[in-house]
N, C-alpha and C positions, 0 to 999 in steps of 0.2 A: 504493499500499499504506499502511495507517495506521501512523504512527510511534508504536507502543505504548510504546516506552522513554520518549520524551519525555512522553507523556500520563501514564504511571505516575508519572513524577517530579512532574509538576504536580499529580496527584491526591494524592500524599504531602504536597506543600506545603499543599494546601488542608486536608487532615486536620490537619496540624500547626497551621494557622491556627485551625481550629475548636477544637482542644484548648486552644490558648493563650487564646482568648477565653473559653472555658468556665471556665478557671482565674480569669479576671478577674470572673466572676460575671454576665456578660450573659446575657439570655434568648435562647432560640432558637426558630426556627420552621422547619418543613419542609413541602415540598409537591411536587405534581406539576403539569406544564403540558402542554398539547397543542393543536394547531390547525393551520390551513392556512398554507402558505407560498407566496410568489411569488418566484421566483429570476430576477433581472435579469442576463442574461449576454450572450455574444456570439451567441447564437441569435436570429435575427431583427434588425430594425433598431432603432436607438435610439428610445426613447420610443413604441414601436408597441404599442398596448394589445392587439392580438390576440395578440401574443407574451406579453405580461406576464400576461394572463389565462389563456392556454393552457398556459403552463409553471408550473403550480401543483403543490405537493406537500404533504408533511405533516411536522410537527416534534413531537417529544416530549422531555420532559426532567424532571430532579429538581432542585429549587431548595432552598437553605438560606438563612435569614436570621438575622443577628445584630441584635437590637434593644437599642439603648442606653438605652431608656426605663425598663426593668424589670430588676431584679437578681434572679437566681435563688437567690442565696446567702441572701437574707433575705426573699424574697417581698414585696419592697417596690419602690417607684420609686427610680430613681437620682437623682443631683443634677439639679435642674431647670435645665438649660441648654437653649439653643436647639437645639444640635446633637443632644443626647440625645432631644429631643422631636420632631424633624423628619426624622431620617435613619435609615436602616437599610442595612446591608451584605449584599448578595446574592451568593451563590456558586451556580454552576450547572454541571451536566453535562447536555448535550443532544445530540440527533441529529436531523438533517433529510435528507429525500431528495426529489429532484424529477426526474421524467422530462421530458426536453427535446426539443422539436421545433421546426422552423421554421414559423412562421405569418406571416400578413400579406401585404404587397404583393408580395414576391418569389416567393411560391408561390400567389398567387391563381389561380383557375380559368382566367383568360385568359392566364396565363403557361404556354406550352406548349413552350417550348424545352428543350434538353438541360440547360442549367445550372439551370433551375428544377426539372427532374426530379432532378437531384443533390441539391439542397436538400431536396426532399420526401423522398429516400431516406435522408438523414442524420439521425441521432438520437443522443441521449446521456442520461447520468444524472449528476446532481450529488448526491453523498452526503457529508455532513460530520459530524464528530464534534467537539463544542465543550466546552471547559472554561474558566471564567473567572469574573470578578467584576464587579459593577456596584454603584455607590452610589446608593441611591434616596432622593429627597427628597419628603417629604409636606408640602404647604403648610399643611395643617391639623394640629392637635395629635395626635400618636400616642396620647398618654395619654387624651385626650378620646374618641378613636375607640374605644380598648379599653374605656372606661367607657360606650359606647353614647350618647354625646352626639349623634352622627350615625351613620348606617349606611353612608355612602359616603365613602371617603377617597381622593381622587386623588393621583397621583404622577407624577414624571418620574425617569428614571435615565440614568446614562452609565457605561460601563466598558470593559474590554479583555478579549477572549477569545483563547484559543489554539485554532486550528482545524486539525484533520487532515482532508484531503480525499482522496476516492478516486473520481475521475470514470470514466465508462465512455463509450465511442462505438461506433457501428456504422454501416453503410450497406448497403443492399440494391441499390445501383446497380453495374453492371459486375461486377467480380470480387468485390465485397463486402468490399473491403480499404480501411479508412479511411486507410491509410498508403501507398496507391497514388494519386499525384496525379491520375491520370485518373479516379478514382472520386469525388472530391469537387469542390466548387465551384472553377471556374477562378480566379475573382478572388482566392481565398485563396493560391493556389500559383503565380500568374504571375510572382512575383518570388523564388520559392523556389530556392535554390541549395544542394544537399547539401554539408554540411560548412562552409557559409559563413553561410547564414541559417537561422532556426529554423523547423521544420515547424510548421503552424498547429494540429496536433492532438497532444496529449500526454496519455496516460492512466496515466502512472507514478504519479501521486498525489504527496503531499507534505504540507508543513504551512506555516502562516503565522500572522500575527496579524490581529485584526480589531477594529474599534471598534464598540460597540453602544450605541444610544440608544433609549429607549422612552418611551411615555406610556400611562398606564393608571389603573385605579382598583381599590380593594378594597371588597367589600360584606360587612358584618359578619353572619355567619350565626349565631354563638353566641359564648360567652365565649372558647372555645378554637379557633375556626375562622373562616376568611374565604374568600369566593369572589373570584377575581381575574381581570380582563380586562386584557390587555397587548397593545399594538400596538408591534412592534419594528422597527427599521431596523438592518441589520448591514452594514458595509462592509469587504471583505476587502483586505488588502494584497498581493493577487496577482490575475492575470487568468487563471489556470489552473484555478480551482475547478471549471469546467464542462468542462475538458479541451480547450477551444477558445480560441485567441488569434489573431486576425487583425486587420488594420487596412486592410481594403479600403475605399477612398474614405470614410474616416472613419466608417464604420458600426460600428466596434468601440466597445463601451461602456467601453473602458479596463478598470478593475478591476471584478470581479464584486461584486454586492451582493444582499441579501435583504430581504424584508419578511415578517414573521411575526406573524399575529394569533392569540394563544393564550389559552386559559381555563385557569385554575389553581385548585386547592384548596390552601389553606394551613392547617396545623395547628400550634398553639402547644404547644411541648414543655414549657416551664417558664416 
């Protein structure tokens, strides 16, 4: 279940931050982003491309930028410092969802045993709501880009997000109950002892922090608009994002992570 109280609190903090920077006179940009995701989780084996490609989803979001290069108060450039001309602060609210299945070696057509059938029957959903901030670095001058000295401005960014996750899981094997050890893969439950060890499936949901890094570029469409391409890597501080946590023969990926290629439209507010 999504932790809306915490998300509401963090949203309020972001709004306060926007207001504070508005008072300081920095200029603002707002935009929308969307694109395909690849969720790297405990479904499938580590580094198995069939799983990585097969477990793809979608992400959408709203982004807000604070630009230190331009002052909205006077419609003029700010003090010419390296930081002001090469950094922007990005805030974001986003959502992503990926349907998860087992692909690759353990469910290949030649695998005809009961345990392979259990893997084929098991599926899940990773659904996440994010809110957070990133600091973006532009190697080229932000002022020169805004003045059309060049049309493409590359950037890299790093930040921290708060993630509320709401996974789902189901199976069509046996009784159709993922919480029946006989209906899911034996390797995950062979060491499970009720009340002593943790069951490998948990769909209660929860919240965690994550680190986000990205590389991308902006393309100047007009004086007040840019097109953005952004490739993101996001690492969660939890292994329950997909609702599955097992450590069978070290095939567990440890904590879950995400790759997101998104396209965005950015509009300059002032």
